[in-house]
N, C-alpha and C positions, 0 to 999 in steps of 0.2 A: 504494500500500500504506500509506504514511504517513497519507494523508488518511482512509482507511478506519478505521485504528486510532484516529485523533484523533476522528472522528465517533462511533465506538462509545464511547470514553472520555467524551466530552461527554454523550452520551445516558445513560450509566450514572450520571454525576454528577447530571444533571437528575432522573432517576428517584429516586435516593436523597435528594436535597435536598427534593423535593416530598413524599415519604412521611414524612420525618422532621419535618415542620413540626408536625403535630398529635400530642399525647401521648395523647389519648383520642378515641374516635369517638362523636359525639353525633348521634342520629337521632330523628325524630318519626314518630308514627303518628296520623293520616294525615300525609303529607309536606307537603301544602298544604291550606289551609282557605279556603273561600269560603262565608261564613256570613252570616246576618242580623245586623245590629247589635243589641246589647242582648239577644241570645239566648244562654243558657248552652250551652256546647259542651265536650265532654270530649276530651282528647287524652292521649297517653302519650309520655313522653320516655324514650329508652333511652340509657344510657351504657355503652360498652364500654371498660374500662381497657386502656391500652397495656402497662403493666408488670405482671407477675405479682404482684409484691409492692409495690404502690403504697403510698406512705407518706401519701398525702392521703386522708382519710376521704371517703366518698361524700357525706356530709352537708355538706362544704365546697363542693359544687357550687353555683354561684350561678345563680339564675333571675331574670331581669329582663324587663320588658315595656315596649313603647312603644305607647300608645293601646289597651292591653288591660288589663282588670282580671282578676286571678287570684282567683276567688271561693273556690276550695277547692284545697288542695294536700295530696295524700296523703303517705305516708312512703315512703322508698326501699325497694324490695323487691329482694332478691338473686335473680337468675334462674339464674346459674351462677357459676363461680369469679371471672370478671372482668366479668360483665354485670349491670347493674341497670336498674330501671325505676321511674318515678314517674308517677302519674296526676294530671292537673290539670283543673280546671273553670274555663273562662275566658269572658269576655264581651268582644266587640269594641266599643270606644267610638269610633265614627267610621267612615270609609270604608276605612281600612287600618291595619294595625298589625304589630308584630313581637314574637315571643317569642324571647328570647336566653338560651341556656344555655351557661355556660362554666366551665372548670376551669383552674387554673394548676399546671403541673408544674415542679418544680425542675430536671428533666433536659431537657425538651423544650419548655417554654414553655406558651403558652395554647392550649387547645382550645376551639372555639366552634361551637355549632350555632345557626342562625337559621331560624326558621319565619316565613314571610310569611303574613299573614292579611288577606283582602280581604272587602269587603261584597258581598252579592249584589245 
């Protein structure tokens, strides 16, 4: 009986510690890219805020890239109360690259989304 309770408690602690790591949910559409190098490609980044009254403006979201040139960056568009999107036009410079989007929350730390881009 004691072992069962201990296992349940450890399981619950594990679930809550994993879910509390990210303050915002960052996703990409499409989720992965396999494109021709030096060919313009458009993607959409979605950010869903964790807190209803987030004190960090969506414009403070940082977008960086490795081996990718961001040719055009739209402006953030509000989709719902806590969900935003931005459209990007990018070019892969080489065989593979990464698009990194992150936000820093005072309450829960850094949220990060990474999209891997590979050449066809």
